[in-house]
Every structure is written in C-alpha cells, then in structure tokens.
C-alpha positions, 0 to 999 in steps of 0.5 A: 528527519525532514519535515515530512508533512511539508515535504509530501504536501508541497514537494516530492519525496523519494524512497527505494522500495526494493522489497515490494513484490514485482511479478509479471504475467505473460500468455494469452490466458493471463487476464482470465487466470488472474480473474480467478485469483484476485478479489477485484475485477480483472476482466474488462480493464483497458490496456495501460490501466489498472486496479487495486486488489487483494489476494486471499485464501479460500477462507478469505484471509489476507495474503497480499494486496497491491496494484495490477497494471494491464498492458498489451502483452503483459500484466504487472503485479505491484504487491505489498512488501515481502509478499512477492515470492509467496504470491509467485509460488501461489500463482504457479501452483494454480496453473494447470492448462492455462497459457500463463507464465509467472515471472518474478521481475524483482531480480531485473527491476528495481522500484522507487516510490515517489510521493507528493504533488511535485512528482510530475515536475520531478520526472521532468527535472531529472530528465526521466520523461522526454519532450514534456510527456505527461506522467500517469495521473489516474490511479492504476495508470501505467506508462512504459517508455525507453529512456536513452540511458536507463533503458526500458522503464515503467512509471505507474500512478498508484494510491495507498492513501498517502497522497499523490504517489508514483512507482518507477520501475527501472532496470536493476543495473541502472539503480545507482546511476539513477540515484546519482541523478536524483542526488544531483537534482536534490542538491542543486536546489533547482526544483522550486519545491522541497525535494528529498530522499524519504527516510524510513522513520519519516515514511512510517510516521506519515503512514501512521499519521494518515491511518493507513494499515501496513500488511505484516504489521496492522494486518496479517494473514489472520485478517480478513480484508474488510477488517482493514477496510480494504474491501472498499477498493480491493474487492468486487462483489459483482465478479465471478468465481475466485479464491475466497469469494464464498467466504467474502460474499457471505461475510458481506451478506451478514453485514459485519466483521467482529474486529476492525483496524481503527485510528487511535489517539494515545495519552500517557505514552512518549513515542520518539520514533515510530513503532511498528509491532504486529504483536502489539500493545494490549487494549483493555476494557474492564480488565479484558483484552479487547484489542491491540495497538500495532503502530504508533508515532508522534503525530506530524502536525506539531501538536506533540500528540501520539497516534496510531493504528489498532485492532479492536473488537466489535462494537468498540470501534466507534469514534470516541470509545476509550480503552486502556492500554497497558504495556509489558512494563505495567505502564498504562494510559488511555487510547481513544478511537478517532475513526476507521483506518483509511478505507478507500481509493475512490479513483482506483475502481468503479467495480467494487459494489 
C-alpha cells in the first residue's frame, strides 16, 4: 500500500469508480422534476455548476447521495456507489406528464476519481486538457470537452471530505487506452509529485481516517441524512415541496435526532486492513447495546492507533464519551468518541439554511 497521506496531500491518486451511479436527465422539465425529488435546491443553479444532495423516502430515510451537475441541455447525477439503478427506477416511476427522460449513462461512460492537489497538473500531464485549459476548481463545477482521442468527456470538481477531488467521465470504450496513458505518466516519473493508482484498501483507510461516512456501510436505508451530518450540505430547508420534506422539516424543528454517526478511537484491538461492516461491532454502556462500529482502520498518521466510524445513541455522541466494544469472539476494549463525522462541504452550496 502506498503512503496514502503523502500521496493525496502532496500529489495525485487515481481510482476507477465503476459502481458510481451515472444518470442523465433530459427534457424541458428536468430541473423542475428534479426539484421535487432531491433534498437540495435545484432551481436557480447556473449552467456548468452543481450541488451536493441526498435522495430520501417519504419518511425521510436515505436512498442515495451525490452530486448534481447542470448543463445547458442535460443534468448529470453522480451518485454513491451501488445506487444508480435504484434511483433511475425511482425517477422513472415518478414521471407522469413531465417532459423528462432518465438515461442510465453507466453502460456508455466510465468514471475515474482523481484525488489530491496535483490534479490540475495531472490533467495537463496526460494531455487531457488542451492549451492549458483550467480544470474545474469549485465543488459542483463541471467541464464538457471533446478530446482528440478519447472523444466527448466530462470533468467535474466534487467534494466528499477527502481533499481536492475530481471525477472524469470518459466513453466506456476508451477506458483502457486512458489507463495506458496514466500508467505511462506514472511510470515516467515526470510529474514532479507522487502519483499512483489508489488501491482499494488505501482509499478505505483514507476515508475512515477523514471520518467520512460511506453509504451502505456507515449509513444505510435505515438512516436519516442528519444522523450522518449530510443535512449541512445536502438539504435545503428553504425550498418547496419534495419527497420527504415534511419529515425532515419536522425533525429540524424538533432540534435533534436520536442517533448520530461519530468518529471513534479504539483501544485493545489490532486492525491490519480496513474493515467496512454495516452489521458492526456492538458498543455497550452498562451492558446495554448503545451503538455499533461500522468502519475501522489503522490511522494513517503513523501513530499505530486504530480509529473508525460508529453510530451511537443520544447523548453518547459527545466528544470524550467512552463506550465498551465487544466482538463476537468475546474480545473487548474501549471506544472513545473523538467528534462528529465529516458533516459539511462549505463551498458546495449556499442554500442549505
């Protein structure tokens, strides 16, 4: 495994993200239709800009999260892994008289995740952007361009709490040629900064170290977005009617949820490879289960400490709270709450008040 901290904080790391949902909305009513589906404000977004949002049930339970990018003739939905088919079907089910078409772009476009401050130089180095064209620099921004060899491509700037991040959408048939270009660039050593493909274990460790919840692991269909702090960036409480609005507004008016995703530091446990388990390791207080650990890794700061993400009941989410973990083999130790999960993307939206 590469030194992930050095790689992402000083250079560039690249990962294939083939399971991310990739949907395109067409038709004159696409923005208004999406306004009634997503929790974030869609109306008023400028072309080539976007916003982070969630999708919830009529009971406010999370179904997906991700970025929406608006373009002159289409809207791109870049959704959390494994949720594209479900959200595609959901949107199609709600189309009645709207002039909207939902297209699953995943068979036609692959996607690469690019992390680190070296991103813009990396795009120039592999010949992706011609004539020194700048890469999108604000979360939500997207660039559409025709590449001489790769064809029609899209490059978006996003934020998932993992540092500078871009998503590159390329025609599916050009994925292997592009991977060859990237391999040559990395092996040449001409970048002037560390550059490498990002191994899955390294990405998981980076995510957990940063305290970023993963849908399907730390948050599931049983969670409300505010339980993971996703409301800070993903929900607008000033917009009009949308699916789940009544529940989420009532929850906000009440002022609290009953459980939260938090960062924890673990003692008494050895973790060699990152663990992502939605079933979790029970957390106990006075013998009663009061939460569960869903993600674990050896922290990447070189300290040898073990950290993770856990869901805990109110009021046990306060920093400094100590709980007892106990696994299925009867081993146990302390889990101390460090703080909340990563909860906001400050540059992604100004409409979530």
